[in-house]
Phi, psi and omega in degrees: 000136175230155183214125183224134180216157180229128191225144163248139182233132179235126172277142182200154181293159190286326181279006179241007188292320181307314183291318184287322176294332174292315183301308180297315181305316178299318182272352177228068182296340187268357188247169184270132178228138185206148178281142170240149183242342186220140000273004166207166189269146183176194175232141173240131171246127186222148180222166180259000179228148182295139176226039175303319186285339179276348183280329178303306175296327168306309184298325180295327184287328175244066192297343180279350184267127172271130191235119175271131172247125186234131173254127173242142184224125176235138176206128172057032179093350180252129185237143178220170179203172180202166175169202183201164169251128174241146180217128178052045168082357181249132164297113180263343177206145176233143177235120183286170184293128187196156185282356179233017184299317183297330187290314181306315186290319180287336169296342180284326178275332185213100178314325181280355185291124188209043179235135176283333183273141174214110184317318183294353172265011170274150191298319189252029181306317189290340180243353183273143174294326189193178180213167178236135183221119181198179190215141172240130181240149183047046178222118182311134182288328175302306174306319178298324181290320180300316177295321171297324182288312176308313190279333195232343186300328186261011174279113186290351179259006182233155168238129174248126176222146180231151173227183183302313187240011184216155178212152186225137176231119179239138175250123187312121185044027180240299187198169181220131168250119185249128181253126183234126172281115182274315176200181186296341181245007184216123171249122178270142180240119169236151186217163171234147180244119182266336182224112187262036174293161172302326180287330180292307182299323179295319180291314181297314180298318181297320184294315185292313185293320183281326178292325183248035174295133182080006182248155175277131186204165172207122177235136167244124176253114192244142179254113183287345182272322185253341185088003181293145170228136179239127178258131179232116184213150167240014178241163184282176181295322180299318185285323176304312183291323170310313183285322183294330184274337182282139174291132174247003184233033180278346184221144181288146176225358179267128176282325179229113188302156171278148177256120180264357190256013187262121179284133179280121178268168188273052180221024175295131190294337181254343184224147179247058184258143177259119182261139180297146189302333181274353185257055182250025184267067186258139185269108188296326179296315179295319187286337171273086196297164173291164186295129181261160166236155183271113178286124182296335181276356185210141177280359181249134183298147178267145167283168179301311188300314184289327177295323183282323173300316176294335175286321172300323184272013179068026179266000000 
């Protein structure tokens, strides 16, 4: 699976975002434009093709604005980027290709920016209602998979899927949580919110707190519509900053890339869910389950994880 995007990012005060969004949308009619609220307020304009030449005259029309132009390239779990800062039609800073180039560029817009993760560089930023960004520390990924299987496999409103270094939990038309093993001591958690109702946010909060009770974690639940942020954490601020600033996409980890363009149909053999058209970020390898066996005592096939848990429990 590969992902490539070209973006311009402009920082602006919250009360001026609407006006700036109109200006950017008018000048770049063919591209996606959206307000951002975290980690700073501003506007993002994005395309899947380079529009660097169009940026120069735009920058000249608004000479007071410093604009970041960032190209992001991801393949097999590894992401890198490059770009420049332009002001009044002149490149005032250029950053060569590197897995943290975007971080360096965004720090030119906001000195306090110190996050490797940036929502607009995720594939479905422009259609989601919100997002989840978090970290789980000192908790075995294998145990995490067992925990998700135990708690959610039999929940008719959820889909749970596992791969060697990744896991996926989907709640029908509400939210999605993607768990990625970075190393033995760190699991990165990224999520999508499809329904930003108070009930959904409450469900996400309870799920994270209950599932990872007693574990070191930090989660931010962000509403892209309103700019509201909910922080759920069991670690101190110093450890939060350390997790936030570290790159988790420096190395490829997929032996076989995920396919993100396959729409889930209502024919999953274990779940009868209808998935919203925007909720199609399905991992083909995860949905192509590992071999199941038929348990004679149950008319439903067991997943590998459920079978292993039952074995450990003497069932």
